[in-house]
C-alpha positions in Angstrom: 105.0 112.3 108.8 103.4 115.6 108.9 99.6 115.9 108.9 98.9 112.4 109.8 95.7 111.5 111.3 95.8 108.6 114.1 94.6 105.9 115.3 95.1 103.8 118.8 94.1 100.6 120.0 95.1 98.7 123.7 93.5 95.3 124.1 94.4 92.7 126.2 97.0 90.1 124.6 94.0 87.7 123.3 93.5 85.9 119.6 89.9 87.6 119.8 90.9 90.8 119.4 92.8 90.6 116.7 89.7 90.1 114.2 87.9 93.3 114.5 91.0 95.1 114.8 92.6 93.2 111.1 88.4 94.4 109.4 89.0 97.8 110.8 92.5 98.2 109.1 91.3 96.6 106.2 88.4 99.3 105.3 90.4 102.2 106.5 93.1 101.3 104.4 90.4 101.0 101.2 88.6 104.3 102.2 91.9 106.0 101.9 92.7 104.9 98.4 94.8 101.6 99.3 93.2 99.4 96.2 92.0 95.6 97.9 95.2 93.9 97.6 97.4 96.4 99.2 94.1 96.5 101.8 94.6 93.1 102.7 98.6 93.1 102.6 98.1 95.5 105.4 95.2 93.4 107.1 97.8 90.1 106.7 101.3 92.1 108.2 98.7 93.3 111.3 97.6 90.1 112.2 101.3 88.7 111.3 103.0 91.6 114.3 99.8 91.1 116.6 100.5 87.3 116.6 103.9 87.5 117.2 102.9 89.8 120.2 100.6 87.9 121.4 102.7 84.3 121.5 106.1 86.1 122.1 105.3 89.5 123.5 103.5 88.7 126.1 104.9 86.9 128.9 101.2 86.6 131.5 99.3 86.1 128.7 95.4 88.2 128.9 97.1 90.2 131.8 99.5 92.2 129.2 98.0 94.8 126.7 99.1 95.0 123.5 99.2 98.7 121.6 98.3 99.3 118.4 99.0 102.5 117.1 97.7 103.5 113.0 99.3 106.5 111.3 98.0 107.6 107.9 99.4 110.6 106.1 99.7 111.3 102.2 102.1 109.2 100.9 102.0 106.0 103.3 100.2 103.8 106.3 102.0 103.3 109.5 101.3 100.9 112.2 103.1 99.9 115.6 102.5 96.6 117.3 103.8 97.5 121.1 103.9 94.0 123.4 105.0 94.3 127.2 107.9 91.1 126.0 111.3 91.4 126.9 112.3 94.3 124.4 115.5 93.3 123.8 115.4 92.7 120.1 116.4 94.8 117.2 116.1 94.2 113.7 115.7 95.5 110.2 114.0 94.6 107.1 117.4 93.6 105.3 118.7 91.7 109.0 115.5 89.4 108.4 115.7 88.9 105.0 119.9 88.1 105.4 118.5 85.8 108.5 116.4 83.5 106.5 118.0 83.5 103.2 117.9 79.4 102.4 121.2 77.7 101.8 120.2 74.2 100.7 117.8 72.2 99.3 117.6 70.6 102.7 116.7 73.9 104.2 114.1 74.4 101.6 112.2 71.3 102.5 112.5 71.4 105.9 111.2 75.6 106.0 108.1 74.4 103.9 107.0 71.4 106.0 107.3 73.4 109.1 104.3 74.7 110.5 105.7 78.4 111.8 108.3 80.3 112.3 107.6 82.1 108.9 105.9 85.2 110.0 108.6 87.5 109.9 109.7 86.3 106.4 106.4 86.6 105.3 106.2 90.3 106.9 109.4 91.3 105.7 108.6 90.5 101.5 104.6 92.4 102.1 106.1 95.6 104.1 107.6 98.6 102.1 109.5 99.1 105.7 110.1 97.0 108.8 111.3 97.6 111.7 111.5 95.5 115.1 112.5 97.3 117.7 112.7 97.1 121.9 109.9 99.4 123.1 110.2 102.1 125.9 113.7 101.1 128.1 113.2 97.6 126.8 109.9 96.9 128.7 108.1 95.2 125.0 109.2 94.9 121.7 107.6 97.3 118.7 107.1 96.7 115.5 106.9 99.2 112.8 105.7 98.6 109.4 104.8 101.1 106.7 102.9 100.0 103.1 103.3 102.9 100.8 100.6 104.7 98.9 100.6 103.4 94.5 98.5 107.3 93.8 99.4 109.1 95.9 98.1 112.9 93.9 94.7 111.0 93.9 93.6 110.6 97.5 93.2 113.4 99.8 92.7 113.2 103.5 
């Protein structure tokens, strides 16, 4: 990515801090040319990634930190959400979709009735690019997602 604008947030692994960052990324997305629908998608992706980082990547709870890096260039918005968890997972969008493929009606009914467990699948459906990978010598997990602009030529940063 060349000539990207960059923002970084580092916060304790507590749910109360997700909302302000969601609002920031939603407004930022709209101000740089994403429509309301895509801004909402970006906000949802960020929320899912941060929630997973708190739930699964924060063994010391609020003693852990979550880092959110946001990069914006002429063609896309890219977000990295980094936690301090295990750090041994590596999945691409295609692998996530493959892992969540539903093979029977029983599986469909069970999945629909579950209250949890669909975040990665949702993210894989909404993001133009999604990857989950270890961070820095397996000291955490990084979730990276992209959302591409629809009208690149109309936006000047």
